[in-house]
N, C-alpha and C positions, 0 to 999 in steps of 0.2 A: 585581435593581440589573441596567439595560437597562448593556451594554457599548458605547462607542462605538468603532466600528474603522477602521483606516485601510487601505484594501485598494490592493494594488501585482499590475498586471497585469489588463488586463480585456480576453484574447483570450476564446475561444467554450468552453475548458474551465473556465476561471472562470467566466463568466459564466450559463453552464448548469447545472453542476455542482456548483459549491462555493458561489459566492452565496444561492444560493435558500435553503441550509440555514441561512444565519445568521439570518434573521427567526425561524424557527421554533426559534432558543435563543438567544431575546432577545439580540441582538445587532443594533445598528445600525451599517449602515456610513455615516459619515459623510463622508468624504473618500475618492476613486477615486484612481487616476495610472497612466499609460500612456502610453509617448512617441506613437503613434496616437492624437491628440486627438480623432480620430470616436469611437475605442472606446470612452474615456474618459469621451465626453459621454451615449451611449448609455448604458453603464452607472451613469453616476451621474442619469439619468432614470427608468431600472429599477428601482431601490434606493433611491430617495428621497437621495443622498449630496448636502452642501452644498457642497462643493468640488471642484474638478479643478484634477487636476495633471500634468505634464509631467514632472516630476524628483522620483526619489524622495526625496531629501531634503529637499524642499520638503515632502510628505504626514509625512514624521516628524515636520516643524516642527509642523505644523496642532495646534492648542491643544486641549487636552481630549479626546485619544483614549488609550484603556484598553489599545490592542493595536493591533499591525500584521500583515494577512495580506496573503501573498502568495503569486502563482502565478506566477511567471517563468522565465526560466533558470535553471542552477545556479551560473553565475558571479554573478550579481545575486541569488539565494540569498543567499551568502554574505556577500556587501558590506551589501547592505542590513539582513538580520538584523543584522547586527554592529550598523551605525548606529543602530540601533532598539534594540537590547539598552545600546549606550551612551547611548540615552536614557531607560535604564529602566523600558523598555517590553517586554512579553512577545510572542511570534512564534510564529504559525504559518505553517510553509514547507510549499507542497506538496513531493514525491520529484521527485527527488533534494535534499537538501538542499543538497551542492555539488558540482562536477564532481568531487574526487577525497578521498579519507579524509583527506585534509590538511587540505581546506576545510573537511570537515564538523568536525574536532579544531580549530580556529578558532573555529568557532561555535559549541561544547561550553565552550570556555576564556571565550570573552564570557558564555554565558549563567553560568556558574558565578560568573565573576564580578560579576555584574550580578545575582546571586540571583533572576534571572525564568527563567520554561519556556519552552522552544523546541521546540514538536509539532510535527512531523511527518508530513504526510500519508501515511501506510500505512494507506490506507481497505482491504485485503483481510482484516485484522483483523475490521472490522466487517461484510462482506459475510453475508447473511444466512445464508449457508448451512456458509461460516469460523467465525463467530460460535455458532450451534449449536454445530459439531462443537469450538470452545475451551471451552465452556460444560461438556459430555458429556467432553473429557478432563481436567477440572481437576473433574470429579465421584469420588466413591468409587469407582465400579464400574466403569471401563475399565481403571485398572491406569497399570502402564509404558507409555508408549508406545516401539513396538521397530521400528519402519519407517514411512517415509512415500514415496510415488511420487507426482510431479506432473506434469502439461503445462500448457503455458501457450505461446501458440502468436499470433504476428501477422505482419500481411504485411510485406514489402520496401516497407515508407514512408515509408525515411530515406534511401534513395540514389539518387545520380544520378550514377551510372556507376563511382564510385569505390565500394567495396565498407569503408566505412567503417561499424561496426555501434554505435560510440559511444553514437548514440542509443538503439537498440535495448537496450542494455545498461543505461543512467543512466535509463531513463522506462519499463523490462519488467520488464526481469530483476531487477533490485536488489527489487521489488516478493517476490520470492521469497527475496531475500537475508534479508529479515527477516520473511517468514510460516512457512518452513518450520523458523527456528529457535524460533520461538511457537507450535508445533506441537507439536514435537518438546520442549521444555521445556529448551531447550539450548544451544549455540552452535555453530555447524559446527567441526568439527576438521579429519581429513582432507577431502583434495578429488582427485579426477579426472575429465577431460573427454575425450569422444572429440567428433569434428565431420565434420560432412558439408557441403560446398557444392559445389552444385549447377549453380550462375554465380555472377556479381557481386551481392553482395546479398540471395542465397538462402542462410542458412544454417541446419542443423540441429545440436542438442549436447546429449549426454545426460552431464549433470552427475553423477558420484556421490561419495556422500558418507558420513561416517560423523559423528556427535557427539559431543562431550565426555562423554553424559550414555551411549553406547556404541549410542542407535540410529543406525540404516541407511536407506540413502531413493537415490535415484535420479529426478532431475528433470532433462524432456524441453524444452529449449524452442526457438525458431527462430521465422524467420522467411516461411516456408513454405504459409502457410495465409491463406486470406482471413478476414480479422476478421468478416465478415460472418456466420460459422458460429460455434456455440460453440468456443470454446478453451482452456477451464482444465479440469482434471477432476484430482482430489487424494484418495488414498487413505489412510489412516491405520492402523496394523497395530497390533494389542496381541495380549496372549494369549486366544484365543479370541472376540475382540472385534473389531471391522473398522468403520469410518466412512467414507465413498465421499461426496464434494461432487461434485457434475457442474454445470459452468455456473455456479457461486457461488450458485445458489439450491435445488436438489435434494439432500437430503441422504437416506442410509438409513445405518441403525445396525444391524451384524447382531451377534448373540450366540451362542449357542451351542445353537439350537434340537433337539430329536429328529426323528427322521425322523417321516413319517405315512402312507407308502404302506401299510402293513400293520397302522396301527391304528387300527381301526373307531371310536375313540371319540377323533381326530385332532381338534384343534382349532387354536385362536391363543392360546400362551401371551404373557400381558403379561409378561413376565420373562424370556423367552428369544427369542422370534421376532422377526422385523425390524421395525423400525421405519421410517417413511418419511415426509417431509415435502416438501410442495414446494408454492409459494405461490400463492393464487390471485387472479389477474389478472383478473377477470371485477369481482372484488369495489370499489366506489366508496372505496380508500384510499389516501391520500396515502403510499405508502410509497416508499423508497428502499432495494432491496436489493445496491444495488452499496456503500452502506454511508459514503457521506458526511454524508449528515444524522449520521449515529451519530458520527463521527470529530468533525466539529462539536459534538457534545453535548458530549463529553467534552473536546475542546478549550475551550469556554465555563468549563468547570469546571476546569482546568487554571490559564485570566485569574484568576478568581475567588477561588485560592488551595484551590479544594475537592477533596477525593478525588477520583480518576480513574486510571484506566487507557489514559491515551492514550498511543501512542507518541512519546517525546521523541526530545532530537539524543543523548543516550547511544544509543539503537536505530538513530538513524541515522550513528554511528559505526561501528557494527558491521555496520552492513549494507553502508555504501559498504567499511568493509574485508576483509568476505567476497565483493562484489564486485570488488572489484582480485585480491584469490588467484587467483578463478575466471579475469578476463580475461584474465591472464596465463598461463594454462593453455590459455585457447582461442587466443594468439596466438601459443603455441608450436607446437599440434596444426594449424592453419592452415598456418605456414611449412613446416612437415614435411611435410603433404599439395599443398603447392604447389610444392615441388621438382619 
């Protein structure tokens, strides 16, 4: 069954990254909405929408919709998603689901009352390397996750003379508030933060954490690297097991290999030596390694009431609660260092 989708927010991210994935998953964009009329008209032309709106409430009233999807600001995410749920429509939200955890909890309450799913755009779970790692972790051979370390960088793109890091927290750091517990198999427990601020808008932070299941780790995040360079890497440690994910695509899985130098019969052992994978970008394959296509495939299953593993608003609430804990620690450390 083809799903008719009403789409709110026709900016570059939505039109380039998210909306192209709907048709691949038997979802049709029936109506679009944006305050920028030109952007909405352009999106309607690109994706064959039959109606263009400038008010989200009018889009939600469009006849024949099966779900509402949106990629706008966190305040409108909260308001528009609750309005859609009150009309009995399931929702896809880009992250963050709201400006704060309280707003995310409002959406969760509305979803429970409506009995409809709200899917949150934590596509990092679906990035090719991360998804491979997640499947290995959930297999029989890896065992318990003991530690997770990671690095996630961005440039100082959210500042105009005032070091307001809220955009960085909400649009970047929130990913790892979801991804790290997903890898570890458990929610965050203890947190500690150390920061370095070299200039207004140039922040480096180390988050040290313990998860409720005992896994430990450190995540390095900051606004001091160009986004034109690879900005992500993750290592997941087990007992005689290690997975490394570089740039969301390159994966190495280390087991327990024997020494080779003094063994004249040394070869490569399938059950012990390192497995590695990297994509073939020369192949003419329409693959989305960032994870948006796979995420929207799961969202479509959720909209149809089918079994899925899509991150939902409960995951969104958990991520926002962890983000608020972390940012409070960051603010305290920055105040101490600025004295």
